[in-house]
N, C-alpha and C positions, 0 to 999 in steps of 0.2 A: 776695325769693325765695331760699330757701336752696339752695345748690348744692354739689355735691361733684365733685371731679376724678377721672375714671377714665382711666388711661393705657393706650393700645393701641399696638401695633407692627405696623401693617398697611401693606404696600406698595400703591401705586396701580398699576393696570394688571394685570400678569401675576402678581405675587407677593403673598405674605401676610406675609412676615417677611424679615429680613436674611439668612436661611439661603440658601445657594446650592444650587439643584437639581443633581441629578447631571449633567444635560446642559446646565446654564445657562452663559452666558458673561458674565463680569464684566469691565468695562473698568477698568483701573488708571489712575487719573488722573495718576499720576506719570510715566506713559509718554507722555502727550500732548505736543504741541508747546509750546515755551516761550511762544509768542504765539498762543494759539488764536484761531480766527476763528468768528464766529457768522454767522447768516444776515443780520444787520443791521449787521455791522461788527466792529471789534476790541473786546476787553474791556480795560478800563482797570485796571491794577494800581496800588494806592496804599498808602501806609503805614497802619498801624493808627490808627484814630481812636476816641475815647471820648466818651461822653455822648450823650444823646438816645435816643429809643425805637428808632431805626434804627441805632444804633451797633454796631460790632463790635469786640470786644477779645479777640483771641486771641493777641496777642504775635507776629504775623507779617504777611506780605503779604495784602492782601485784594483780591478781584476784583469790580469793579462792572460788571455787564453793561450795555451800551448798546442800547436798542431804541426803537421808536416809542412815544410816550407813551400813545397810545390803545390799545396792546396790552399795557400794563404795569398790573398791579394797583395800587391806591392805597386809602388808608384812606377809608372811607365808601362805597366801591363796593358796590353791592348785586346780589344774584342771586336768581332765583326759587326755587332749591332748593340743598340742600347738594351734590347731584351736579353741578349746573351750576357751582358754585364750584370743585369739585374738577377738573372737566374744563377750566375756563378756566386754572387754575394749571398743570395738566399740559401744556396746549397752550403756555403761556408758557415752561415749562421745556424743552419740545422745541425751541423757537426759540432759547433761550439756550444750551442744551447741558448740562442736568443732569437727574437722575432724581428723582422725588418719591415720598413715601409719607405715610400718615396717622400722626401722632405721638400726639396725645392728644385726648380728648373730655370734655366736661362734661355730665352728665346732671341732669335735674330730679329732686329728691327726691319731688316730688308725683306725677308719672306715669312717671318713668323715661325720658322722652324726651330725645334729645340736643339740647342748646341751644347748644353751642359745639364747634367742630372746628378742629384745627390741622393744616395740611399743611406738611411740612418737606422740605428737601433730603435725599436718600437717604444723604448722608454726615453727617447730623446725629448728635450724640452720639458715644459710644464703645462698643466691644464690651464686654459684661458677661462677664468671665472668672470663671466660677463654679468655684472651686478644688475644691469637693466633687464637682462633676459630672465634672471632668476628672482628678481625682487617681487615680493607679494605673491609668489607662486609656489604652491606645495609640490615638492618633487616626490612622486609616489615610489619610484624605483631609482634611488641614487646610484650612480655608477661608481665602480671601484677606481680609485686613483692609481694609474699605472705609469705615468710619466714622472721620472725622477731626475731629469737633466743629464742623461747619459750623453757622452760626446762621441761614442763610437760611430763611425761613418765611412762611406766610400763615395768618392766623387769622380765622375768620368766626364770627358769632354771630347766632342767630335773633332777629328782632324781633317785637313784638306783631302787626305786620301780616302776619307769616308769611314775610317776606323775610329773606335772609341777607346780613348786612353785614360788610364787611371791617373788623376792629377792630385789626389789626396786620399790618405787611408789612416784611420785611427782605430786601433784594435782594442784599446783599453776600455773597460766598462766600470761604472761606479756602483754596480749592483751585482748580486750573485747571479750566476748563470744556471740554466735549467739542466738537470741530469738527463741522460739519453731516454730513460723510460717515461719522461714527461714531455719530451720535445713535441710529440704529436698533438699536444694541447695548445701549442702556440699558434696564433692566428695565421701567420704567413706560411706555415707548414701544414695547415689543415686543408688539403686539397683532395677532391674525389677524382680518382683516375678514371680513364675510359672503361677499362674492364670492370671496375667497381660499380660504375654507373649502370652498366649492362646487367650486372647481377642484381642490383637494387631494383631496377625496373622489372626484372623477371619475378622477383620475390614479392614485390608490391602488387603486381597483377594477380598473384596467387592469393592475395588477401593477408599477407603477413605485415605486422606492424614494425615500427623502427627498432624496437628492442629485440625482437626475434631476428630481424634482418642483420643487426649488428652482431648478434651471437653467431650467425652463419658466416659473416665476414671474418670475425676473429678466428673462427675455426679454420676458415679457408686460407687465411694469410699467416696463421701461426702466432697470433698474439695481437693485442690492441695497439701496441706501439708500431707494428708493421702494417696496420691498416692504413694509417696516414691521416685519419680524421676521427671525429668523435660521433657519438650518437646524436648530438644536437645538429651537427652538420648533415647527418643522414636524414634527420627529421625535416630540416629546412629544404633539403633537396627534394624530398618526397612531396612536401607541400607545394613547392614551386612547380614541380612536375604535374601534380594534380590540377593546379590552377591553369596551366597551359592546356591540359587535355580536356578539362571539363566544359570549357566554353561552348564547344561545338555540340556536345551531347545535351547540355542544358537548353540550347536553342531547339534541338529536336524535341525535347520534353515540352517546351512551350507550344510548339507547333501541334503536338499531340493533344494538349489541353484545348487549344483553339478548335481543333477538329471535333473533339467531344462536345464542346459547347455548341458548335454549329449543328451537330446531329441531334442534340437534345438541349433545348433552351433551359431546362431545369438543372442542367449541369453547371455548377458554380466553380469558377477558378479565379485566382488573383495572383499578380506578380508584384512584389514590393518595388516601388519606384516605377521606372518606365517599362512598359510592356515589352519593348524591344530590347531592353537591357538584359543580356544573357547571363548575368551573374547575380540577379536578385533572388530573394526568397520566394518560394512558390507554395500555394495552397490550393486544394481542390476538394470538392464534395459532390458526389453524384446524387440523383434524385432519391435513390434508396437510402443513402446515408442520412439525408435530411429527414426522410420519413421515419426512419428508425429513431432519430432523436426525439421526434414528437411523442413516441411511445415510451422510450426508455432513457430519456435525457436527464433523469434525476441525478445520476452519478456518472462521472466522466473520468477517463484516464488519458493523460497526455504522456506518451512514451517516447522519450528521446534517446533511449539506450541503444536503439538499432543503429548499426553501422552496416547497412545492407548493400553497399556498392563499393566499387574499387576506389572511389574518390573519398571514401570515409565521410560522406555527407551525413549529417543526422537526419534520418528519415523519421518523421514524427507523426504517427497515426493517433487520431482521437478515437477512443473506443469506449464501449460500455458493456452492460450485461443485459441480455434479453430475457424473456419470460421462461426460457429453459435453462437459465444460468450459463448460457454460452456467450463468448465475446461477440460484439457486434460493432460495426464500423460507423463512425460519425464524420469522417473526413481525414485527409492526409496532407502532409507538408514536407517540403525539402527546405532545409535551412542552410544557406551558404555560410553563415556565421551564427554564433550563439550568443550574441550580445543582448543586453536588456531591451534595446529598441526593437530588435528582431522579434523577441518573444511578445512584446507589447503589440506589435503589428500583427503577429500571428493570432493572438487571442482575440483581438478586435475583429480581424477578418473572419475568423471562425464564428464569432458571435453574430456577425452580419449574415453569414450563410445560414445560421440556425434561427433566423428571424428575431434575434435579440433576446431569446429566452436563456437566462443564466441557469446553470446546474445548481443543485443543492450541495454537491460535494465534488471535489476534483483530486485526483492522485497524480503525482509527478515524481521525477527524480529528486534526490536530495541535492538541491542546487539553489544557492542564494539568489542567482540572477533570475531564475524562473519564479522563485518565491516573490521577489520584488515586482515582477511583471504581473503576477496574479493578484497581488494586493492592489495594484492600480486598476486592473480591468474587472476583477471579480471580488470586490471588497466584502461582499456579504456571503460569498461561497466558502464553505469549510475546506481548507487545503490540507492534504495529507501527503507525507513523503512515503515512498515505497519502502516498506519494512524489509523486504527481501534484498533490496539493493544495499541498504544500510548494514544488514547482517553480513552480506558478501564483502563489502568494503571493510567491515570490522575484522574479517578474517585476514585481510591483507595488512591492515594497519597494526594488528596485534599478533602477527605471525610468530614473533619471538615468544609471546606468552603461550600460544597454542603448542609450540614445540616443548616448552618447559612444563606446561600444565595441560595435558590432553583433556582433562575434565572441564576446562574453562568453557568450551563451546556449549556443552550440555547445560552447565549452570547458567550461562548467559541466556540460552533459549528459555529455560524455566523462568528466569527472572522477568523476561519480556512478555511471555505468552500466558503463564499460569495465574498470576495474581488476579483476584476477583474484586479488588478495591484499590483505590489510589494509595491509601496508606500502606497496604500490603506491598505494592510495587516499590514505593519509596524505601521501605524497610529492607526489602530484598536487594535493591540496588546498592544501598550502603554496605550491606553484608557482603555482596559480591566484590566491591572495591576493596574492602578490608581483607577478605580472604586471599585475594591475589595481589595485594599491595599495589593498587592501581589508582589511588586517589590523585596522583599527579599526572595521569594520562590525559594529554590534551585532546586526543581523539574522543575518548569517552566523555570528557567534559563537554565537548562540542555537541555530541549527539544527545547528551542529557539536557542540554540547554533547550533543544527543540523537541523534547520528549512528547509534548502535547500534540505533535504532528506525525508521530509514527508509532508510539506505544499503544497497543490496542485498548487498554483500559481507559485511556483518555479520549477515545474516539467513539465510544459506545452510544453517545447521545446524538450521533449524526448517521444518516443513511449511507452505509458502505456495504452493499449487499454481498459482495464476494467474500467478505470476511467470514460469513457463516453459511452462505448458500452454496458456493462452488467448492468449498473445502480445499482450496488450493494453498500453496505455500506463501500466499500473500505477495506474489511476484506480479510483474506487469502482465497485462492481458497478452496472451500469445497468439494474436490473430494471424500473424504472418509466419509463425514458426513452421519450418519445413519447406518454405518457398523462397525466402530471401536469406542470403548470407553475405559474408564479407567479400566474396569474389564476384558478386552480381554487378554487372555493368548497367549503366542507365539505359542503354539500348535494349537490354534484356529485362529491365525492371518491369515494364508495363505488361509484358506477357505473363510473367510470374505473378504480378499483382492481380491480374484478371483471373488467373487460375485459383488464387487464394480466395477471391470473392465468390467464385462459383462453388468452390468446395464448402465454404461456410454457409452459403445459401442452401446447398443440398443437405447439410447436416441439420439446419433448422427445419427444412421440409420433412425430413425423416422424423425429427422429434415431434413435429405437429401430427404426423400420421400415427405415431405410436400413442400419443395422447388421446386422439379421437377414436382410435380403432382397437384399443386394448383396455381391459378392465384390470385395475390393480387389485392385489390381494389385500383384503381387509384383515387386520389383526385383532380387532376388538368389536364388540357389538354396539359401540358408541354411535349415535346418530351424527355426532360431529365429524367422525372419521369418514362416514359415508358422504356427508355434505362436502367435505374437503376434497374427496376423490372425484367429485363431479365438477368442482370449480377449478382446482389448481391443475397446472400441467403435471405431467408424470414425474419429472424430477423434483419439482417443488413439493408435490404431494408426499413423495418418499421422505423428503426432509422434514415436513410437518409431522408425518407419521412417527418418525423417530422421537420427536418431542412428546407426542400424545402417548405413545407407549411408555416413555420415560416417566410419566406422571405416576405410574404404578409403584415406583420406588420412593415416592415422596409423600409426606404427610403435611397437611395444611392445618395449622392451629390458629384460632382467632386470638389476637392479642388485645385489640381495643376496637370500640365501636362508638363513634361520635354521633350516630344517628343518620349520617349521610355517607360517610366513608368508613369502611371496615378494613382494618389492617390485619393481615395474616402473616404468620411465620411459616415458611415452607422449607423443609429440610428432610434429608434421609433419616431413617431411624438410627438413633444414636449419634448423629452428626449435627447436633444443634449449633456447634461452633462454626459450621459452614452454612448457616441458614440464609435464605433470601427473604426479602420482605415485599409483600404484594399489597398494594392499596387498591381496594375495590369500591368504586362508586356505583352503588346499586341502581340509583335512579338513572344515571347516564349509561349504565352497563359498560363502564370503562375501568380498566385495570392497568396499573403500572407496576413493573417489577424492578427491583434494584439491579438486576443483571442487564436491563435495557436491551434485550435481544430484539424486541419488536422495533425499537427505534433505529437500530443499525442494520437489521436484516429484512424487516417487513413481515416477519412470521412470529406468532406468539410462542413464548418459551414454555417449557414444561411446568414452570412454577405457577404461571397464570392459569394454565390449563388444569393444574391440580386444584386451584381455588374454584374454578368453574365446576369441577367435578363434585366438590363437597357442597357447593351451593346449588347443584342440580341445574346448571346452565347447560342445556343439551346441545346447542348448536352455536356456531361462531357468530357473534354480532357482526353486522355488515361493515362497520368501520374498521374491523380487523381483517378484512379481505381486500388486500391491495389488488387493484385490477391488473397491475403490471406483472403479477405472478399467475394470473388466471389464463385459461385457454382462450379467452376472448380478449386478451390484452391488445391485439392489433385490430379490433373491430369496434364499432360504435355501440355495441350492446351494453346496456346498463343493467346492473344486478338488482333491479327493483324488486323482482319476484323474491329474491333471497332476503331482501330487507324486510318485506312483509312477513315472511315466515319466521324470521329471526325474532321479531317482537313477540309473536305468539308463543314461540317455543321458550323464550325467556320466562314467560308467565307461568310455565309449567313448574318453575322452581318456587318452592314454598318460601325460601329466604327472600327471593326477589319480590314476591307478592307481599310478604310481611313488611319489608322495609319500605316499599312504595306506599302502602297504606299508612304505616306509622308516620312517614314523612308528611303525607297529606293531612293526617289527623292533627299533627302538631300545628300545622298552618291554620287548620280549621279552629282549633282551640284558641290560638292567639287572637284570631279575628273575633271569635264568638264571645270572648270574655271582656271585650273592651267596654261594653255598656250593658245595662240591665236588659234593654230591648233586644240587643243582639244575642245575649245569653239565653233569653227565653226562646227566641226563634231557633237558635242552635240546638237547644235541648229537644224541642219538638222535632227538628230534622233528624237528630240522632235516634230518637225513639222510633220514628217512622222508618229510618234506614235499618234499625235493628230488627224490626218486624219483617221487613222485606228480605233481609239476609237470612233470617230463620226459615222463612217460607222457601227460599231458594235452596237452602241446604236440605230441607225435608224433601223437596221435589227432586233434587238430584239423587238423593239416597234412594227414593222409590224407583227412579228410572234406571239407575246404574246398578242396583243391588237387588237380587231376588233370591231369598232363602240362602244367603251366604255366598252365592255365586256372583262374581264381579263381571259385568259386561265391559266391552271395549270402551275406552274413554272417548269422549267427543272431541272433534277437531277444534283446536284452539288457535287456528291459523292467524287471527288478528284480533285487535282490541274490539273492532266493530262486531265481529262474529260472537265474541264472548258477551258483549252487551245485549245482542239479539237473543242469545240463549237465556240470559238472566231474565229479560222481560217476558219471554215465552213461559219460563218456569213460574214466574210470579202470577201470570194470568191463569195458569193451570193449578188452582188451589185444591187442596184436599178437604173433603167434608169432615165434620166431627165424627160421624159414624165410621168413616174409613179409618180415621185416626184411632178410635177405640178398638176397632177390629185388629188393626196392626199391632197395638199394644197387647192385646189378648194373645195373638199368635206368638209374639216374642216371649211373653210370660210363660206360655205352655212349653216352649222350647227350653226355657231356663229350668222349669220344674223337672222336665224329662231328663235333662243333663244331670241335675242333682241326684235323682233317683238312681240313674245309671252309675254315678260316681259312688254312692253308698253301697250298691250291690257289688261292684268290683272290689271295693275295700274289704267288705265282709268275706268275700271269696278268697282274697289273698291272705287275710288273717287266718282262715281255716287251713290253708295250705302251709302256712308257717308253723302252726301248732302241730300239724301232722309230721312235719319234718323234724321238729324238736323231739317228738316222741320217738321217732326212728333213731335219732341220735343217741338217746339214752339207752336204747336196747342194744346198740352195737358195742362190742367189747374190744375189738381190734384197734391197734393204734392207727394203722393206715386207713381203716374204715372210718375211725373217728375223725381223722384228718380230712377225709373226703367229705364227710357229712358236715363238718364245720365249714368247709368251703361252700358246700351247697346251701347251708343256712345263711352264710353271708351273702351269697349271690341272690337268694330269695329275698333277703332283707333289703338289698339294693333295689330289687324289682318292686317291692312294696313301696319304697320311698319314691321311686321314679314314676310309677304309673299314676299315682294320685297327682303328682306334680303336673303331668301332661294334662290330666283332666282339669286341674285347677287353672292351667293356662288357657284351656278352651273356655272354661267358665268365665275367666276374666275378660276374654275377648267378647263373649256374649254380653257381659255387663257393659263393656265399653260400647258395643254396638247399640245396645238398648239406650244408653245415655245419649249417644250421638243422634239416634233417631228422635229422642224426646227433645 
């Protein structure tokens, strides 16, 4: 019979080649014990021998396994089938401690059937280094070299009777063998049995991950070596199982999206690749989600931490924060894979659904793939990593530190959250590393390298409202919490998804009702607080109210004034070392604080409000009222009415009026002094203006003050109203007789006050003299002591009463001078 030899390279058991799977575990025999044990005793190491069909000549030590003779193959041994021979040799290899694979086969030229098969040790031969295949190509994950030229093998050949007979057997190995407690790591022995598969399927359906499933299997079988496979094998099995099961459900999901689009043309959905391809990435956004983005799309969160279904697909919702500080949905996606191309597609698709409007800021998981995709699609958008996730992962990476130093977690939180400046954070971080000897921690170095994307102090210059508005732990938006979990199937997903949407919508309706139909409790008489209560939603007003009330514990001290911008130092009493600095542009009514609260939350901080208090700014300037926080956030109403009132109310501040006039005067002087002609014209204008101002002051004093009683101030609602009042007062001039009469009345009041003052002074002196005489006539010690106290009290009364009169006298003089 003419035969030909066909060479194959097929592993027995779980593998098909010497290539290592991504998740596979290879045992390096060089790391085994010097005297490995088998289930049947030690392995004998002998020098190289030559000659005979069973000889080994590799120029080194050989290892001859010792086992029971009836369990060891021998020449002439027959089997009913090729599979039986393979199973016997693999069972033998498991007892001895090595892995097997199929090496070569011989086929019949007549019918092509296999007539001879060789099974070898997995370390047989050497790796084929194909220079053409590897030339000029970077190998990202180089494989471990496992082949060392071992000659151990078993060869079987089919007979005319149909049985397979052993024609060759070499039991010596040129490498150390694996001990029994590590045999389950060898590839040909890593097989998942039927009962184990059933248990894995059951636990996977319940939402358990590979690690927890392996723990259950180890407990069930009584040890890892008795399970028969590794966690990597369990993970691969679960992945393949998911891939087989998901295709049908994904198609149902696509059909659902198509139906939604047919019912509502504003419903947007997209499938990556072919629309009929059931394993592509999916994205959808309904009309409400797109409308929400037009109102609150300044900041976005992409949350891929959800594993909300049995296939462990990353369900990725786009969310934001509405005018009540509640999470709001901007769209959803299912990602079959989490590659960079998938995220680039997702971000571009979402941007298309949102009419091409990019957000100001975006928050995502701490992931380099997502970061790269965002840099491509949103290069101008500020990207932040979720701090909550980083802290959670830090607990896992540094668990040994937490066990050894329980105080580390609290110190870490203080270092990240409490610093009020970048220098303070940097100093605190170095102190933390030194205190716990963590300068060599690779994990801490990696998160420090990206500190500008998750440490709060570096993010205060960008709008991230939930950092101060919602007062949460800085975790991802919990839009679907309570509805989706790890055991949710895709067939169940949309029912729970719709329930979550209905629940969130109802909460927003309830918040709208509370805002429009309840009146908040005001804590101060400030017009600014009343204004804010009428503008902001209830929750946002409460947050603003906290800042406004907080100003009562702060003092604002003027540091410098360059004529246009005034710098204030704002601090609590006795805490100047924790001061904040506020720069106040009087002309533009704009203030910036070193804490940057308005920049990242959209609400003014207590430091700026403290400056407004000392400068008598009574209401919020319009540019500090973000519409997205108001009760009219989802309407087309513009706050023009509030803008007009704001200008007028700002003019109530003497500081504002003074600085505006001074600024304009400086410009007038610069222009007027350029030539003699402009100087003379400017002087005449100043004299005329001074005369008109004096007349306005006299007119306002006559109309607003009558015999010391102040009338209600006039409305200063706008600049035009004030100008109208000024012109009216100028036209209403006082005659000289009226002026003389007014001066006479004020002089009479002053003389009457002086006479009354002298009369009371003489009366008190007489009372003092009489008390002193009574004191001299008293001889008792106690009585003398009482009279001394009475004398002292009377003396204080004499000193205080004239002071009060003098104060009133000074007020009259001031009033007279002001009138004149």
